[in-house]
C-alpha positions in Angstrom: 197.6 186.9 74.1 199.3 185.1 77.0 200.1 182.2 75.1 201.5 183.9 72.1 203.5 186.0 74.6 204.6 182.5 76.2 205.6 181.1 72.9 207.9 184.0 72.1 207.1 184.1 68.5 206.0 187.8 68.3 208.5 190.5 68.1 209.6 192.7 70.8 207.3 195.5 69.9 204.4 193.3 69.6 205.3 191.7 72.8 205.2 195.2 74.4 201.8 196.0 72.8 200.4 192.6 74.0 201.7 193.3 77.6 200.0 196.5 77.6 196.9 194.9 75.9 196.9 192.2 78.8 197.2 194.9 81.4 194.3 196.8 80.2 192.1 193.8 79.7 192.9 192.6 83.4 191.8 196.0 84.6 188.7 195.9 82.4 187.9 192.6 83.9 188.2 193.6 87.4 186.0 196.8 86.5 183.4 194.5 84.9 183.5 192.2 88.1 183.1 195.2 90.3 180.1 196.4 88.0 178.1 193.3 88.4 178.3 194.1 92.3 177.4 197.7 91.6 174.6 196.7 89.4 173.2 194.3 92.1 173.4 197.2 94.6 171.8 199.6 92.2 169.0 197.2 91.8 168.4 196.9 95.4 168.7 200.7 95.9 166.1 201.0 93.0 163.7 198.8 95.0 164.1 201.0 97.7 163.6 203.8 95.8 160.4 202.5 94.4 159.2 201.7 97.9 160.0 205.3 98.8 158.1 206.8 95.8 155.1 204.3 96.7 155.3 205.9 100.4 155.6 209.3 98.9 152.8 208.5 96.9 150.7 207.6 99.8 151.7 210.9 101.7 151.0 213.2 98.7 147.5 214.2 100.1 149.2 215.2 103.5 151.9 216.8 101.7 149.5 218.8 99.8 147.6 220.2 103.1 150.9 220.9 104.4 152.1 222.7 101.4 148.7 224.7 101.7 149.4 225.4 105.4 153.0 226.4 104.4 151.4 229.0 101.8 149.2 230.4 104.4 151.9 230.9 107.0 153.9 232.4 104.2 151.0 234.7 103.4 150.9 235.7 107.2 154.7 236.1 107.4 154.4 238.5 104.2 151.8 240.5 106.0 153.8 240.8 109.2 156.7 241.6 107.4 154.8 244.4 105.4 153.5 245.6 108.8 157.2 245.5 110.4 158.5 247.4 107.3 155.7 250.1 107.8 156.6 250.4 111.3 160.4 250.5 110.7 159.8 253.5 108.5 159.0 255.5 111.6 161.7 253.8 113.4 164.2 256.6 112.8 162.0 259.3 113.7 161.2 257.5 117.1 164.8 256.7 117.8 165.6 260.5 117.2 162.7 261.6 119.3 163.8 258.9 122.1 167.6 260.2 122.0 166.2 263.8 122.2 163.9 262.9 125.3 166.8 261.1 126.9 169.0 264.1 126.2 166.4 266.4 127.9 166.0 263.8 130.7 169.8 263.8 131.2 169.8 267.8 131.3 167.0 267.8 133.8 168.8 265.0 136.0 171.9 267.3 135.9 169.9 270.2 137.1 168.4 268.3 139.9 171.9 266.9 140.8 173.2 270.3 140.9 170.2 271.5 142.9 170.8 268.9 145.5 174.3 269.5 145.8 173.7 273.4 146.3 170.8 272.3 148.8 173.0 270.2 150.5 175.8 272.8 150.8 173.4 275.4 152.2 171.9 272.7 154.5 175.6 272.3 155.9 176.2 275.9 156.0 173.1 276.5 157.7 173.8 273.7 160.4 177.2 275.1 160.9 175.8 278.6 161.4 173.3 277.2 163.6 175.8 275.2 165.8 177.9 278.4 166.0 174.8 280.6 166.9 173.9 278.0 169.7 177.6 278.1 170.9 177.5 281.9 171.0 174.1 281.8 172.8 175.4 279.4 175.3 178.5 281.5 175.9 176.4 284.5 176.4 174.0 282.5 178.6 176.7 281.3 180.6 178.3 284.8 180.8 175.0 286.3 181.8 174.2 283.5 184.5 177.7 284.0 185.8 177.3 287.9 186.2 173.9 287.2 187.6 175.4 284.7 190.1 178.2 287.1 191.0 175.7 289.9 191.4 173.4 287.7 193.5 176.3 286.6 195.5 177.4 290.0 196.2 174.0 291.1 197.4 173.7 288.1 199.6 177.0 288.3 200.9 176.2 292.0 201.9 173.1 290.8 203.6 175.0 288.1 205.3 177.5 290.4 206.6 175.0 293.2 207.7 172.9 290.7 209.4 176.0 289.0 211.2 177.4 292.4 212.1 174.2 293.4 214.2 174.9 292.8 217.8 173.6 289.2 218.8 170.7 289.0 221.1 169.4 292.7 220.3 165.8 291.5 219.8 166.0 289.5 223.2 167.5 292.6 225.1 165.0 294.9 223.7 162.3 292.4 224.6 163.4 292.0 228.2 163.8 295.9 228.4 160.2 296.5 227.2 158.8 293.7 229.2 160.4 295.1 232.4 159.0 298.5 231.4 155.6 297.1 231.0 155.7 294.9 234.5 157.2 298.1 236.4 154.2 299.9 235.2 152.2 297.5 237.5 154.0 298.3 240.6 152.7 300.8 242.9 154.6 303.7 244.1 157.5 305.6 242.3 159.2 304.1 239.3 161.7 301.8 240.1 165.4 302.9 239.5 167.0 301.4 236.4 169.4 298.7 236.8 172.6 298.7 234.7 173.8 295.3 233.5 177.5 294.2 234.2 178.5 295.2 230.6 176.9 298.4 230.5 175.5 298.1 227.2 171.8 297.2 227.8 169.0 299.6 228.1 168.0 300.2 231.9 164.5 299.4 232.9 162.3 302.5 233.9 158.5 302.8 234.9 156.7 304.6 232.2 153.2 305.0 231.7 151.0 302.0 231.4 151.5 300.8 227.6 148.7 299.9 225.3 147.3 296.3 226.0 147.7 296.3 229.8 144.5 297.3 231.7 144.5 297.9 235.5 141.4 296.5 237.3 139.7 298.4 240.1 139.6 296.6 243.7 136.6 295.2 244.6 135.4 294.5 248.3 135.4 291.0 249.7 137.5 289.9 246.7 141.3 289.1 247.1 141.9 286.5 244.3 144.1 287.6 241.5 143.5 286.2 237.9 144.8 286.4 234.5 143.0 285.9 231.3 144.4 283.1 229.0 147.7 283.3 230.8 147.7 279.9 232.3 148.5 281.1 235.8 147.1 280.1 239.1 143.9 281.3 240.4 143.0 282.0 244.0 140.3 279.8 245.8 136.8 281.2 245.6 135.1 282.3 249.0 138.4 282.4 251.0 139.6 285.6 252.6 143.4 285.9 253.2 144.1 289.2 254.9 147.6 290.5 253.6 149.8 293.3 255.1 149.9 294.6 251.2 146.9 293.8 249.3 147.6 292.6 245.6 146.5 294.7 242.6 144.3 292.6 240.4 145.6 293.0 236.6 145.7 291.0 233.5 148.3 290.8 230.6 147.8 290.4 226.8 148.6 287.6 224.7 151.8 289.0 223.2 153.3 289.8 226.7 152.3 286.2 228.1 153.9 284.6 224.7 157.2 286.5 225.3 157.5 285.7 229.0 156.9 281.8 228.2 159.4 282.2 225.4 162.1 283.4 228.0 161.0 280.4 230.2 160.0 282.8 233.1 156.9 281.9 235.4 153.9 284.1 234.8 153.3 286.7 237.4 149.7 285.9 238.9 149.6 288.9 241.2 151.1 292.3 241.7 153.3 291.0 244.4 155.0 288.7 241.7 156.1 291.3 239.4 159.6 292.1 241.3 160.7 288.5 240.9 159.6 288.4 237.3 161.4 291.9 236.5 164.4 290.4 238.4 164.3 287.2 236.2 164.1 289.4 233.2 167.0 291.4 234.5 169.0 288.2 234.6 168.2 287.2 231.3 169.1 290.5 229.9 172.5 290.5 231.5 173.2 287.0 230.5 172.1 288.0 226.5 174.6 291.2 227.1 177.4 289.0 228.4 177.1 286.5 225.4 176.4 289.1 222.8 180.1 289.7 221.7 180.9 286.1 221.7 177.7 285.3 219.8 178.1 288.2 217.4 181.7 287.0 216.4 180.3 283.4 216.0 177.6 284.8 213.6 180.2 286.9 211.5 182.3 283.7 211.2 179.0 281.7 210.0 178.4 284.3 207.6 181.6 284.2 206.1 181.7 280.6 205.8 178.3 280.7 204.1 179.6 283.2 201.7 182.6 281.1 201.0 180.4 278.2 200.2 178.3 280.6 197.8 181.4 281.6 196.1 182.4 278.0 195.5 179.1 277.4 194.1 179.3 280.2 191.8 182.7 278.9 190.7 181.4 275.5 189.8 178.5 277.1 187.8 175.5 276.7 190.2 172.7 279.0 190.1 172.1 280.6 193.6 168.5 281.3 194.1 167.7 280.7 197.7 167.3 283.6 199.8 169.8 284.2 202.8 168.2 283.4 206.1 168.9 285.6 209.1 172.0 284.4 211.4 171.1 282.3 214.2 171.3 283.8 217.5 
């Protein structure tokens, strides 16, 4: 066809047909050339396939065992699926029951929360009331304590003032007077005239009857020593006779009288002859007390007022007054 086409002897229509046929033939040739390559490839693949078939044939026993195991697993799976389906039939009821139980539990929790809230509220109210009650009681206690302190202060102030207004050295002056009367009773003869102190406010000494506790001893022959029981005074020497113009009266004093004389710092009279000197010393003591009485009474009043002022300061500071008020010093 190519040669005929090259000679140009064919007609135009034939030439076109020949060109088309040549083109088709060339395409067929190419296809055939590619098919030969495919054939070789297919033969190789066929050989591989045969090899795989041989291998598959060799593992057929294993495949049967695996298939048997698969069938067993499928049976188990089917049983489990049946069991699951049986259980799933009650799932709706269980879900409804669970939902109802959850709703009931939520309702109970709501009640519990409401109760806790109410309980907390009541506890807060109770604590607030308790705090207010404690504050009220504290105020009442403070007011009562202040009232008691003021009452105690009033009583103690009255006691302080009453004690301070008593003339100072009253007890000492009275003791001097009583001791003078007692000692005067030992002096023989008429009663000693009363001596008035310089201020004129002391009680004069007199010679009354012998008071209780003082005992006169009878005179014994050949005995001129005087003694005093438990008095700590001087004793005369035994066996000596000392004639005197006026014989002394033996006598003794009770313990209380001795204690009072020692308290005033006076020498104890050993004989009746020592009594006048002791009485004079008592008069001097009494006069000294009377002279200092007004000044000491004023000092006692000032001291009492200062103590009352200190007590008032303690009461104002809220301190409790409990200690008893002591007698003013003289």
